[in-house]
C-alpha positions as CSV (number, residue, x, y, z in Angstrom):
1,M,-98.0,89.2,87.1
2,K,-97.0,91.3,90.0
3,L,-93.7,89.4,90.2
4,Q,-92.7,90.2,86.6
5,K,-93.4,93.9,86.9
6,L,-91.4,94.0,90.1
7,A,-88.6,92.3,88.4
8,Y,-88.7,94.6,85.4
9,Y,-88.7,97.7,87.8
10,A,-85.7,96.3,89.7
11,Q,-83.9,95.6,86.5
12,A,-84.6,99.2,85.1
13,W,-83.7,101.2,88.5
14,H,-80.4,98.8,89.0
15,L,-79.4,99.9,85.4
16,V,-79.9,103.7,86.4
17,W,-78.2,103.4,89.8
18,E,-75.5,100.9,89.2
19,E,-75.0,101.1,85.5
20,E,-75.3,97.5,85.2
21,A,-78.0,94.8,84.6
22,L,-79.5,92.9,87.7
23,F,-79.9,89.8,85.5
24,R,-79.3,88.6,81.9
25,E,-82.6,87.2,80.9
26,P,-84.4,89.3,78.2
27,I,-87.6,91.2,79.1
28,Q,-90.3,91.0,76.4
29,A,-93.0,93.4,75.7
30,W,-96.2,91.2,76.3
31,A,-99.7,92.7,75.9
32,N,-100.1,92.9,79.7
33,G,-96.6,94.7,80.2
34,P,-93.1,93.5,80.6
35,V,-92.4,89.7,81.1
36,I,-89.3,87.8,81.7
37,P,-90.1,84.6,79.9
38,D,-87.7,82.3,82.1
39,L,-89.3,83.7,85.1
40,Y,-92.8,83.2,83.7
41,Q,-91.8,79.6,83.0
42,A,-90.5,79.0,86.5
43,H,-93.5,80.4,88.2
44,K,-96.4,79.7,86.0
45,G,-99.4,78.9,87.8
46,N,-98.0,80.3,91.0
47,F,-100.0,83.2,92.3
48,M,-98.4,84.2,95.5
49,V,-95.2,86.4,95.3
50,S,-94.5,85.2,98.7
51,S,-94.3,81.6,97.5
52,V,-91.4,82.5,95.2
53,R,-88.0,80.9,96.0
54,G,-84.8,82.7,95.2
55,H,-81.3,82.9,96.3
56,S,-80.9,86.4,97.8
57,E,-77.7,85.5,99.6
58,E,-76.1,85.4,96.0
59,L,-76.9,89.2,95.6
60,S,-74.2,91.9,96.1
61,N,-75.1,94.7,98.6
62,A,-75.8,97.0,95.6
63,E,-78.2,94.4,94.0
64,K,-80.1,93.9,97.4
65,S,-80.3,97.7,97.7
66,S,-81.9,98.0,94.3
67,V,-84.4,95.2,94.9
68,D,-85.2,96.7,98.4
69,A,-85.9,100.0,97.0
70,V,-88.1,98.7,94.1
71,L,-90.0,96.7,96.7
72,T,-90.7,99.7,99.0
73,A,-91.6,102.0,96.0
74,Y,-93.6,99.6,93.9
75,G,-94.6,96.9,96.2
76,K,-97.8,98.6,97.4
77,F,-99.3,98.4,93.8
78,T,-101.5,95.8,92.6
79,A,-100.3,93.7,89.6
80,Q,-103.0,95.5,87.5
81,Q,-101.7,98.9,88.5
82,L,-98.2,98.0,87.8
83,S,-99.2,96.7,84.3
84,E,-101.1,100.0,83.6
85,M,-98.0,101.9,85.1
86,T,-95.6,100.0,82.3
87,H,-98.2,100.6,79.5
88,R,-97.7,104.4,80.0
89,E,-93.9,104.3,80.0
90,Q,-91.6,104.6,77.0
91,P,-89.7,101.1,77.1
92,W,-92.6,98.9,76.8
93,Q,-94.5,101.5,74.2
94,Q,-91.2,101.5,72.1
95,A,-90.9,97.5,72.0
96,R,-94.8,97.3,71.2
97,R,-94.6,99.8,68.2
98,G,-96.3,98.3,65.4
99,V,-97.8,95.5,67.3
100,P,-101.6,95.8,67.4
101,E,-103.0,96.4,71.1
102,G,-103.6,92.9,72.8
103,S,-101.5,91.1,70.3
104,R,-98.9,88.6,71.4
105,S,-95.4,89.8,70.8
106,S,-91.9,88.8,71.8
107,S,-90.4,92.0,71.1
108,I,-87.5,92.7,73.4
109,I,-87.5,95.7,75.9
110,T,-83.8,96.6,75.6
111,P,-81.7,97.6,78.7
112,A,-80.5,100.8,76.5
113,S,-84.3,101.8,76.3
114,M,-84.8,101.2,79.9
115,H,-81.8,103.0,81.0
116,E,-82.5,105.9,79.0
117,Y,-86.1,106.3,80.0
118,Y,-85.6,105.8,83.9
119,H,-82.4,107.6,84.0
120,G,-84.3,110.6,82.6
121,L,-87.0,110.1,85.3
122,H,-84.1,110.0,87.9
123,A,-82.8,113.1,86.7
124,R,-86.0,115.1,86.7
125,H,-86.7,114.1,90.2
126,H,-83.2,114.4,91.7
127,G,-81.7,117.1,89.5
């Protein structure tokens, strides 16, 4: 679950900092927070983030910078803390609107809603 939330935040902040998506896969508003279904399928049953295999050499410097910044800022939090954080934030709440609490949903958290919300946070802290 922690990997999912870190990937979500990497996407969100990359959208703000670089004005482009870090990855194309959609993010869904599941009951426990944002989830990238393709990533979930690839790592289902794998409970250690350290055992995740990727291709970091394929990332641009800007992409690496975004991922590193998110890992520095969010990596210290537990999966549960990250999930609770996303539940307090507008993109997940908007995508879950009308869905009963705890119910399954495949509603998409749009890049536009992520950009708008996190850009606003960035502006407040760096304005």
